[in-house]
A tleap script that builds the chain and sets N, CA, C and O, in Angstrom:
source leaprc.protein.ff14SB
mol = sequence {
  NMET ASP HIE PRO ASP ASN TRP ILE SER ASN
  THR GLY ARG PRO ILE GLY GLY PRO THR VAL
  VAL LEU ASP LEU ASP GLY VAL ILE SER ASP
  ALA GLY HIE ARG GLN HIE TYR LEU ALA ALA
  GLU ALA SER LYS ASN LYS ASP TRP THR GLY
  PHE PHE HIE ALA CYS VAL ASP ASP SER VAL
  ILE ALA HIE GLY ARG ALA LEU ALA ALA SER
  VAL SER PRO ALA VAL CYS LEU VAL ILE LEU
  CTHR
}
set mol.1.N position { 92.442 100.232 87.297 }
set mol.1.CA position { 92.982 101.536 88.029 }
set mol.1.C position { 94.216 100.924 89.018 }
set mol.1.O position { 94.171 99.914 89.720 }
set mol.2.N position { 95.144 101.717 88.865 }
set mol.2.CA position { 96.537 101.620 89.580 }
set mol.2.C position { 96.272 101.995 91.003 }
set mol.2.O position { 95.525 102.908 91.355 }
set mol.3.N position { 96.953 101.209 91.785 }
set mol.3.CA position { 96.944 101.473 93.412 }
set mol.3.C position { 98.469 101.574 93.799 }
set mol.3.O position { 99.349 101.009 93.150 }
set mol.4.N position { 98.726 102.439 95.048 }
set mol.4.CA position { 100.051 102.341 95.326 }
set mol.4.C position { 100.367 100.792 96.076 }
set mol.4.O position { 99.571 99.926 96.439 }
set mol.5.N position { 101.686 100.833 96.135 }
set mol.5.CA position { 101.981 99.461 96.786 }
set mol.5.C position { 101.624 99.154 98.089 }
set mol.5.O position { 101.581 98.009 98.541 }
set mol.6.N position { 101.367 100.176 98.699 }
set mol.6.CA position { 100.991 99.716 100.398 }
set mol.6.C position { 99.612 99.756 100.280 }
set mol.6.O position { 99.097 99.847 101.394 }
set mol.7.N position { 98.839 99.727 99.411 }
set mol.7.CA position { 97.458 99.303 99.631 }
set mol.7.C position { 97.345 97.703 99.535 }
set mol.7.O position { 97.589 97.070 98.509 }
set mol.8.N position { 96.944 97.154 100.738 }
set mol.8.CA position { 96.909 95.696 100.823 }
set mol.8.C position { 95.721 95.169 101.068 }
set mol.8.O position { 95.069 95.757 101.931 }
set mol.9.N position { 95.095 93.963 100.425 }
set mol.9.CA position { 93.809 93.496 100.685 }
set mol.9.C position { 94.014 91.954 100.692 }
set mol.9.O position { 94.833 91.348 100.001 }
set mol.10.N position { 93.075 91.377 101.652 }
set mol.10.CA position { 93.114 90.018 101.615 }
set mol.10.C position { 92.596 89.339 100.425 }
set mol.10.O position { 92.708 88.114 100.380 }
set mol.11.N position { 92.025 89.989 99.419 }
set mol.11.CA position { 91.741 89.251 98.215 }
set mol.11.C position { 92.106 90.123 97.010 }
set mol.11.O position { 91.412 90.200 95.997 }
set mol.12.N position { 93.351 90.823 97.228 }
set mol.12.CA position { 94.045 91.380 96.051 }
set mol.12.C position { 93.827 92.785 96.290 }
set mol.12.O position { 93.606 93.282 97.394 }
set mol.13.N position { 93.921 93.563 94.888 }
set mol.13.CA position { 94.068 94.772 94.975 }
set mol.13.C position { 92.676 95.443 94.959 }
set mol.13.O position { 91.926 95.159 94.025 }
set mol.14.N position { 92.258 96.325 95.931 }
set mol.14.CA position { 91.011 97.061 95.873 }
set mol.14.C position { 90.415 97.612 94.384 }
set mol.14.O position { 91.128 98.276 93.632 }
set mol.15.N position { 89.304 97.326 94.124 }
set mol.15.CA position { 88.784 97.818 92.848 }
set mol.15.C position { 87.784 98.789 92.936 }
set mol.15.O position { 87.317 99.175 91.864 }
set mol.16.N position { 87.327 99.296 94.022 }
set mol.16.CA position { 86.269 100.278 94.177 }
set mol.16.C position { 85.033 99.473 94.738 }
set mol.16.O position { 84.975 98.266 94.974 }
set mol.17.N position { 84.075 100.422 94.891 }
set mol.17.CA position { 82.667 99.920 95.390 }
set mol.17.C position { 82.472 100.226 96.808 }
set mol.17.O position { 83.146 101.077 97.387 }
set mol.18.N position { 81.610 99.579 97.334 }
set mol.18.CA position { 81.134 100.087 98.882 }
set mol.18.C position { 82.470 99.707 99.756 }
set mol.18.O position { 83.260 98.764 99.719 }
set mol.19.N position { 82.342 100.926 100.584 }
set mol.19.CA position { 83.762 100.910 101.558 }
set mol.19.C position { 83.072 101.404 102.738 }
set mol.19.O position { 82.099 102.154 102.817 }
set mol.20.N position { 83.808 100.803 103.698 }
set mol.20.CA position { 83.552 101.082 105.294 }
set mol.20.C position { 85.105 101.612 105.853 }
set mol.20.O position { 86.099 100.888 105.788 }
set mol.21.N position { 85.114 102.724 106.295 }
set mol.21.CA position { 86.338 103.306 106.867 }
set mol.21.C position { 86.250 103.289 108.376 }
set mol.21.O position { 85.222 103.708 108.908 }
set mol.22.N position { 87.189 102.862 109.056 }
set mol.22.CA position { 87.217 102.639 110.619 }
set mol.22.C position { 88.595 103.246 111.138 }
set mol.22.O position { 89.602 103.062 110.454 }
set mol.23.N position { 88.670 103.949 112.302 }
set mol.23.CA position { 89.858 104.572 112.680 }
set mol.23.C position { 90.434 103.464 113.743 }
set mol.23.O position { 89.633 102.924 114.506 }
set mol.24.N position { 91.687 103.163 113.785 }
set mol.24.CA position { 92.248 102.320 114.541 }
set mol.24.C position { 92.135 102.695 115.978 }
set mol.24.O position { 91.569 102.007 116.828 }
set mol.25.N position { 92.827 104.055 116.220 }
set mol.25.CA position { 93.038 104.683 117.534 }
set mol.25.C position { 91.931 104.884 118.234 }
set mol.25.O position { 91.408 105.871 117.717 }
set mol.26.N position { 91.175 104.462 119.244 }
set mol.26.CA position { 90.026 104.919 119.889 }
set mol.26.C position { 88.827 104.130 119.444 }
set mol.26.O position { 87.759 104.214 120.051 }
set mol.27.N position { 88.988 103.389 118.426 }
set mol.27.CA position { 87.864 102.658 117.861 }
set mol.27.C position { 87.876 101.113 117.937 }
set mol.27.O position { 86.991 100.397 118.405 }
set mol.28.N position { 89.269 100.672 117.286 }
set mol.28.CA position { 89.667 99.112 117.276 }
set mol.28.C position { 90.733 98.950 118.470 }
set mol.28.O position { 90.739 97.888 119.093 }
set mol.29.N position { 91.524 99.850 118.765 }
set mol.29.CA position { 92.536 99.634 119.837 }
set mol.29.C position { 92.379 100.963 120.661 }
set mol.29.O position { 92.073 102.060 120.195 }
set mol.30.N position { 92.672 100.630 122.093 }
set mol.30.CA position { 92.701 101.711 123.155 }
set mol.30.C position { 94.042 102.385 123.114 }
set mol.30.O position { 95.054 101.770 123.450 }
set mol.31.N position { 94.077 103.631 122.713 }
set mol.31.CA position { 95.478 104.360 122.727 }
set mol.31.C position { 95.846 105.143 123.998 }
set mol.31.O position { 96.915 105.670 124.306 }
set mol.32.N position { 94.530 105.070 124.735 }
set mol.32.CA position { 94.784 105.918 126.037 }
set mol.32.C position { 95.947 106.033 126.889 }
set mol.32.O position { 96.210 107.098 127.446 }
set mol.33.N position { 96.650 105.007 127.019 }
set mol.33.CA position { 97.932 104.954 127.704 }
set mol.33.C position { 99.098 105.604 127.074 }
set mol.33.O position { 100.144 105.818 127.687 }
set mol.34.N position { 98.878 105.945 125.714 }
set mol.34.CA position { 100.159 106.711 125.185 }
set mol.34.C position { 99.675 108.074 124.736 }
set mol.34.O position { 100.358 108.688 123.917 }
set mol.35.N position { 98.586 108.582 125.191 }
set mol.35.CA position { 98.086 109.989 124.862 }
set mol.35.C position { 99.089 111.110 125.494 }
set mol.35.O position { 99.075 112.250 125.030 }
set mol.36.N position { 99.917 110.770 126.515 }
set mol.36.CA position { 100.860 111.711 127.185 }
set mol.36.C position { 101.855 111.929 125.988 }
set mol.36.O position { 102.462 112.997 125.906 }
set mol.37.N position { 102.009 111.055 125.175 }
set mol.37.CA position { 103.209 111.530 123.897 }
set mol.37.C position { 102.772 112.790 123.122 }
set mol.37.O position { 103.526 113.481 122.437 }
set mol.38.N position { 101.487 112.993 123.317 }
set mol.38.CA position { 100.784 114.092 122.461 }
set mol.38.C position { 100.319 115.159 123.116 }
set mol.38.O position { 99.596 115.980 122.551 }
set mol.39.N position { 100.719 115.279 124.514 }
set mol.39.CA position { 100.289 116.378 125.439 }
set mol.39.C position { 100.777 117.709 125.363 }
set mol.39.O position { 100.202 118.685 125.844 }
set mol.40.N position { 101.929 117.722 124.702 }
set mol.40.CA position { 102.588 119.046 124.362 }
set mol.40.C position { 101.595 120.223 123.771 }
set mol.40.O position { 100.770 119.757 122.985 }
set mol.41.N position { 101.513 121.367 123.936 }
set mol.41.CA position { 100.686 122.303 123.332 }
set mol.41.C position { 101.119 122.760 121.834 }
set mol.41.O position { 100.349 123.155 120.959 }
set mol.42.N position { 102.468 122.621 121.744 }
set mol.42.CA position { 102.876 122.992 120.464 }
set mol.42.C position { 103.022 121.639 119.557 }
set mol.42.O position { 103.470 120.574 119.982 }
set mol.43.N position { 102.612 121.854 118.376 }
set mol.43.CA position { 102.649 120.502 117.530 }
set mol.43.C position { 104.035 119.936 117.556 }
set mol.43.O position { 104.285 118.747 117.751 }
set mol.44.N position { 104.925 120.890 117.343 }
set mol.44.CA position { 106.512 120.512 117.079 }
set mol.44.C position { 106.960 119.581 118.254 }
set mol.44.O position { 107.833 118.724 118.116 }
set mol.45.N position { 106.270 119.828 119.453 }
set mol.45.CA position { 106.739 119.135 120.652 }
set mol.45.C position { 105.999 117.876 121.010 }
set mol.45.O position { 106.094 117.299 122.094 }
set mol.46.N position { 105.192 117.477 119.911 }
set mol.46.CA position { 104.570 116.310 120.264 }
set mol.46.C position { 105.454 114.988 119.846 }
set mol.46.O position { 106.185 115.000 118.856 }
set mol.47.N position { 105.340 114.091 120.522 }
set mol.47.CA position { 106.327 112.868 120.281 }
set mol.47.C position { 105.528 111.821 119.491 }
set mol.47.O position { 104.957 110.861 120.007 }
set mol.48.N position { 105.551 112.105 118.217 }
set mol.48.CA position { 104.622 111.090 117.410 }
set mol.48.C position { 105.434 109.746 117.306 }
set mol.48.O position { 104.764 108.715 117.258 }
set mol.49.N position { 106.762 109.650 117.269 }
set mol.49.CA position { 107.525 108.436 117.203 }
set mol.49.C position { 107.131 107.659 118.369 }
set mol.49.O position { 106.589 106.569 118.181 }
set mol.50.N position { 107.334 108.081 119.542 }
set mol.50.CA position { 106.934 107.551 120.704 }
set mol.50.C position { 105.469 106.900 121.012 }
set mol.50.O position { 105.197 105.832 121.559 }
set mol.51.N position { 104.660 107.866 120.498 }
set mol.51.CA position { 103.146 107.473 120.249 }
set mol.51.C position { 102.945 106.102 119.367 }
set mol.51.O position { 102.262 105.143 119.725 }
set mol.52.N position { 103.587 106.195 118.296 }
set mol.52.CA position { 103.326 105.349 117.318 }
set mol.52.C position { 104.087 103.788 117.719 }
set mol.52.O position { 103.655 102.715 117.298 }
set mol.53.N position { 105.294 103.935 118.614 }
set mol.53.CA position { 106.025 102.974 118.877 }
set mol.53.C position { 105.389 102.209 120.005 }
set mol.53.O position { 105.593 101.006 120.170 }
set mol.54.N position { 104.603 102.949 120.789 }
set mol.54.CA position { 103.903 102.346 122.081 }
set mol.54.C position { 102.963 101.738 121.602 }
set mol.54.O position { 102.537 100.899 122.396 }
set mol.55.N position { 102.218 101.778 120.284 }
set mol.55.CA position { 100.878 100.970 120.258 }
set mol.55.C position { 100.825 99.543 120.155 }
set mol.55.O position { 99.731 98.986 120.059 }
set mol.56.N position { 102.036 98.813 120.165 }
set mol.56.CA position { 102.097 97.514 120.545 }
set mol.56.C position { 101.652 97.132 121.705 }
set mol.56.O position { 101.482 95.928 121.897 }
set mol.57.N position { 101.393 97.997 122.635 }
set mol.57.CA position { 100.845 97.668 124.024 }
set mol.57.C position { 99.304 98.037 124.156 }
set mol.57.O position { 98.665 97.760 125.172 }
set mol.58.N position { 98.742 98.697 123.027 }
set mol.58.CA position { 97.294 98.739 123.108 }
set mol.58.C position { 96.630 97.571 123.252 }
set mol.58.O position { 96.955 96.486 122.770 }
set mol.59.N position { 95.469 97.875 124.088 }
set mol.59.CA position { 94.491 96.833 124.144 }
set mol.59.C position { 93.281 96.752 123.090 }
set mol.59.O position { 92.798 97.803 122.666 }
set mol.60.N position { 92.877 95.725 122.739 }
set mol.60.CA position { 91.782 95.701 121.667 }
set mol.60.C position { 90.431 96.364 122.450 }
set mol.60.O position { 90.272 96.226 123.663 }
set mol.61.N position { 89.580 97.027 121.676 }
set mol.61.CA position { 88.234 97.587 122.207 }
set mol.61.C position { 87.341 96.551 121.504 }
set mol.61.O position { 87.324 96.455 120.277 }
set mol.62.N position { 86.552 95.732 122.368 }
set mol.62.CA position { 85.835 94.628 121.965 }
set mol.62.C position { 84.817 95.303 121.055 }
set mol.62.O position { 84.639 94.664 120.018 }
set mol.63.N position { 84.102 96.416 121.159 }
set mol.63.CA position { 83.064 96.735 120.246 }
set mol.63.C position { 83.619 97.080 118.935 }
set mol.63.O position { 83.040 96.631 117.946 }
set mol.64.N position { 84.755 97.881 118.770 }
set mol.64.CA position { 85.431 97.825 117.670 }
set mol.64.C position { 85.952 96.707 116.828 }
set mol.64.O position { 85.955 96.743 115.598 }
set mol.65.N position { 86.368 95.765 117.510 }
set mol.65.CA position { 86.787 94.652 116.822 }
set mol.65.C position { 85.531 93.986 116.258 }
set mol.65.O position { 85.575 93.457 115.147 }
set mol.66.N position { 84.557 93.995 116.896 }
set mol.66.CA position { 83.094 93.455 116.602 }
set mol.66.C position { 82.695 94.028 115.433 }
set mol.66.O position { 82.331 93.333 114.485 }
set mol.67.N position { 82.730 95.511 115.383 }
set mol.67.CA position { 82.127 96.222 114.268 }
set mol.67.C position { 83.144 96.010 112.934 }
set mol.67.O position { 82.659 96.077 111.805 }
set mol.68.N position { 84.385 95.786 113.106 }
set mol.68.CA position { 85.317 95.379 111.934 }
set mol.68.C position { 84.949 93.990 111.486 }
set mol.68.O position { 84.902 93.704 110.290 }
set mol.69.N position { 84.705 93.185 112.378 }
set mol.69.CA position { 84.277 91.838 112.036 }
set mol.69.C position { 83.120 91.725 111.401 }
set mol.69.O position { 82.945 90.776 110.637 }
set mol.70.N position { 82.190 92.628 111.602 }
set mol.70.CA position { 80.722 92.415 111.226 }
set mol.70.C position { 80.699 92.855 109.483 }
set mol.70.O position { 79.810 92.394 108.767 }
set mol.71.N position { 81.730 93.751 108.938 }
set mol.71.CA position { 81.682 94.094 107.570 }
set mol.71.C position { 81.654 92.931 106.639 }
set mol.71.O position { 82.396 91.952 106.717 }
set mol.72.N position { 80.881 93.102 105.899 }
set mol.72.CA position { 80.703 91.919 104.844 }
set mol.72.C position { 82.029 91.846 103.974 }
set mol.72.O position { 82.566 92.872 103.557 }
set mol.73.N position { 82.536 90.546 103.719 }
set mol.73.CA position { 83.807 90.611 102.948 }
set mol.73.C position { 83.423 91.009 101.468 }
set mol.73.O position { 84.310 90.808 100.639 }
set mol.74.N position { 82.352 91.490 101.058 }
set mol.74.CA position { 82.013 91.947 99.760 }
set mol.74.C position { 82.384 93.363 99.724 }
set mol.74.O position { 82.584 93.924 98.647 }
set mol.75.N position { 82.487 93.977 100.859 }
set mol.75.CA position { 82.709 95.448 101.239 }
set mol.75.C position { 84.275 95.700 101.675 }
set mol.75.O position { 84.878 95.000 102.488 }
set mol.76.N position { 84.795 96.786 101.007 }
set mol.76.CA position { 86.264 97.058 101.148 }
set mol.76.C position { 86.160 97.722 102.660 }
set mol.76.O position { 85.322 98.565 102.982 }
set mol.77.N position { 87.082 97.224 103.436 }
set mol.77.CA position { 87.362 97.656 105.014 }
set mol.77.C position { 88.595 98.352 104.787 }
set mol.77.O position { 89.518 97.819 104.171 }
set mol.78.N position { 88.666 99.612 105.288 }
set mol.78.CA position { 89.774 100.587 105.228 }
set mol.78.C position { 90.164 100.925 106.806 }
set mol.78.O position { 89.423 101.670 107.448 }
set mol.79.N position { 91.053 100.496 107.255 }
set mol.79.CA position { 91.505 101.009 108.688 }
set mol.79.C position { 92.592 102.186 108.645 }
set mol.79.O position { 93.732 102.030 108.206 }
set mol.80.N position { 92.141 103.247 109.101 }
set mol.80.CA position { 93.129 104.269 109.154 }
set mol.80.C position { 93.572 104.535 110.398 }
set mol.80.O position { 92.827 104.103 111.278 }
set mol.81.N position { 94.800 105.256 110.865 }
set mol.81.CA position { 95.340 105.791 112.009 }
set mol.81.C position { 95.686 107.113 111.800 }
set mol.81.O position { 96.189 107.772 112.710 }
savepdb mol mol.pdb
quit
């Protein structure tokens, strides 16, 4: 099975099988300090560029990090944002 070039794995291309999906924002990283970028009522006024640029200042959520670290290396771990 072919995969897009942006699919990255520490053991090569994913080939299927058991998978765990975790969200980055609010699970592994604390995005609370950048929520103001998305406070606009209208979707067109939300500052997604500012929101994503500010992610470098996120702190790690210990429970989320532990959850991600607890996933077996035999399982595909997908982290989405």
